[in-house]
C-alpha positions as CSV (number, residue, x, y, z in Angstrom):
1,X,-0.1,0.4,0.6
2,X,2.5,2.3,1.0
3,X,4.7,1.4,-2.5
4,X,0.9,3.0,-4.6
5,X,0.6,5.6,-2.2
6,X,3.7,6.4,-3.2
7,X,2.6,6.7,-7.0
8,X,0.0,8.4,-5.9
9,X,1.8,10.8,-4.2
10,X,4.1,11.8,-7.1
11,X,1.3,11.4,-9.7
12,X,0.1,14.5,-7.7
13,X,3.6,16.2,-8.4
14,X,2.8,16.1,-12.2
15,X,-1.5,16.7,-12.5
16,X,-0.8,20.2,-10.1
17,X,2.5,22.3,-10.9
18,X,6.0,22.7,-10.6
19,X,7.8,25.7,-9.4
20,X,11.2,27.6,-10.1
21,X,14.1,27.8,-7.1
22,X,13.0,31.4,-6.3
23,X,9.5,31.1,-6.0
24,X,7.5,30.7,-3.1
25,X,6.0,27.0,-2.7
26,X,3.0,26.0,-5.0
27,X,0.4,24.6,-3.4
28,X,-2.5,23.9,-5.8
29,X,-6.0,22.1,-3.9
30,X,-8.4,20.1,-6.2
31,X,-11.2,17.2,-6.4
32,X,-10.3,14.1,-7.3
33,X,-12.6,11.7,-8.1
34,X,-12.5,8.1,-7.8
35,X,-14.4,4.8,-8.2
36,X,-14.0,2.0,-6.4
37,X,-15.5,-1.2,-3.9
38,X,-15.7,-0.4,-0.1
39,X,-14.0,-3.0,1.7
40,X,-15.1,-1.8,5.3
41,X,-15.8,0.5,6.9
42,X,-15.4,2.6,10.6
43,X,-18.3,4.3,11.1
44,X,-17.6,6.1,14.5
45,X,-14.5,7.4,12.9
46,X,-16.3,8.4,9.5
47,X,-13.3,6.3,7.3
48,X,-14.0,3.9,4.2
49,X,-11.6,2.0,3.0
50,X,-11.8,1.5,-0.2
51,X,-10.2,-0.9,-3.3
52,X,-10.0,0.6,-6.6
53,X,-9.7,0.0,-10.3
54,X,-6.2,-0.8,-10.4
55,X,-6.8,-3.0,-6.9
56,X,-5.1,-0.5,-4.2
57,X,-6.8,0.0,-1.2
58,X,-7.1,4.1,0.3
59,X,-8.8,4.7,3.4
60,X,-11.3,7.9,3.2
61,X,-12.1,10.6,5.8
62,X,-15.9,10.8,4.8
63,X,-17.2,14.5,5.6
64,X,-20.3,14.7,8.5
65,X,-22.7,16.5,5.3
66,X,-22.2,13.1,2.7
67,X,-25.6,12.0,3.8
68,X,-24.9,8.5,1.6
69,X,-22.1,7.1,4.5
70,X,-24.9,5.8,6.2
71,X,-26.1,3.6,3.6
72,X,-22.7,2.2,2.5
73,X,-22.2,-1.3,2.8
74,X,-18.7,-3.1,2.6
75,X,-18.8,-4.3,-1.5
76,X,-20.9,-1.7,-2.8
77,X,-19.0,0.2,-6.2
78,X,-19.0,3.1,-5.5
79,X,-18.3,6.6,-7.1
80,X,-16.1,8.9,-4.4
81,X,-14.8,12.7,-4.9
82,X,-12.6,14.5,-2.1
83,X,-10.7,17.3,-2.1
84,X,-6.4,16.8,-1.8
85,X,-3.8,19.6,-2.3
86,X,-0.2,19.2,-3.4
87,X,2.8,21.4,-2.5
88,X,5.5,21.5,-4.5
89,X,8.4,23.3,-4.0
90,X,12.3,23.2,-5.6
91,X,14.9,22.6,-3.5
92,X,17.9,22.3,-4.7
93,X,20.5,21.2,-2.0
94,X,17.6,18.4,-0.7
95,X,18.5,14.9,-0.2
96,X,16.2,12.4,-2.5
97,X,13.9,11.1,1.1
98,X,11.2,8.0,1.2
99,X,8.1,9.0,1.6
100,X,7.4,10.0,4.7
101,X,3.9,9.7,6.4
102,X,3.1,13.8,8.4
103,X,-0.6,13.4,9.4
104,X,-0.1,13.8,12.9
105,X,2.5,16.5,12.8
106,X,-0.4,18.6,10.0
107,X,-3.3,17.2,12.5
108,X,-0.9,19.1,15.9
109,X,-0.9,21.9,13.0
110,X,-4.6,23.0,13.5
111,X,-5.4,21.0,10.4
112,X,-8.0,18.7,11.8
113,X,-9.8,17.6,8.7
114,X,-6.6,16.6,7.1
115,X,-7.0,12.0,6.6
116,X,-3.3,11.4,5.4
117,X,-0.2,13.6,4.3
118,X,2.7,12.1,3.0
119,X,6.0,14.3,1.7
120,X,8.6,13.1,0.0
121,X,11.6,14.2,-2.1
122,X,12.4,13.9,-5.6
123,X,15.3,14.1,-8.4
124,X,14.0,15.3,-11.7
125,X,16.1,13.7,-14.0
126,X,14.9,14.6,-17.7
127,X,11.3,16.3,-19.1
128,X,10.1,16.1,-22.0
129,X,7.6,18.8,-23.2
130,X,6.8,17.1,-26.8
131,X,5.8,14.2,-25.0
132,X,4.5,16.1,-22.0
133,X,7.0,13.5,-18.9
134,X,8.9,14.2,-16.2
135,X,11.2,11.4,-15.1
136,X,12.4,11.4,-11.9
137,X,14.4,9.4,-9.3
138,X,13.3,7.9,-5.9
139,X,15.5,8.0,-3.1
140,X,16.7,4.6,-3.7
141,X,17.7,5.0,-7.2
142,X,14.2,4.1,-8.4
143,X,13.6,5.4,-11.7
144,X,10.3,6.7,-12.8
145,X,8.3,8.6,-15.5
146,X,4.6,10.5,-15.8
147,X,2.6,11.8,-17.9
148,X,2.0,15.2,-17.3
149,X,-1.4,16.4,-18.2
150,X,-0.6,20.4,-18.9
151,X,2.6,21.8,-20.5
152,X,2.2,24.8,-18.0
153,X,3.6,22.0,-15.1
154,X,6.8,21.3,-16.4
155,X,8.0,25.7,-16.8
156,X,10.4,26.0,-13.9
157,X,11.8,22.4,-14.1
158,X,15.6,21.7,-15.1
159,X,17.4,18.0,-14.6
160,X,18.9,17.3,-11.2
161,X,16.5,19.8,-9.5
162,X,15.3,18.3,-6.3
163,X,11.2,18.4,-5.7
164,X,9.7,18.3,-2.5
165,X,6.3,17.1,-2.8
166,X,4.1,17.0,-0.6
167,X,0.3,15.5,-1.1
168,X,-2.5,15.8,1.5
169,X,-6.1,14.3,1.5
170,X,-8.3,15.8,4.0
171,X,-12.1,14.4,3.0
172,X,-14.6,12.7,0.7
173,X,-17.1,15.5,0.1
174,X,-18.9,13.4,-2.2
175,X,-20.5,9.7,-2.7
176,X,-22.7,8.0,-5.1
177,X,-23.3,4.7,-5.5
178,X,-21.3,2.9,-8.7
179,X,-23.7,2.1,-12.0
């Protein structure tokens, strides 16, 4: 599960924004949608464990305003809309670092609606603006490539840049029965 979350974290890098070294961190908050099967429900904490289309299990906090939560049952197919944010900052002198769960730190800082927060530092290896891809290396020298959906997201990045990325998942704002 940690490896798949790392992939989600790094995908978040590429679907949000890049910043140059002289810019402040870029913070992007967006709504994401996933189709999944309900694996289990922790009603008292309003948490739903979901198995997505690529067989990854993710936990989502369901906001109290979402009335459909009370009707959920394990095995249900659902479409969930949730809020997440990504902070991307170039840190040229930072050492690559594996993904670290920073959820408790965020909650202690007063972010009570944070369900999960993960932080990592990766090294940009190459940028293909025509093919809209970014290739990077992880802390353990694994090479990965992701498609970037908007060319503007590559602005300000150069090979060799180290990027610190923080992905924060807050809450589900909608749960609809799957079809």
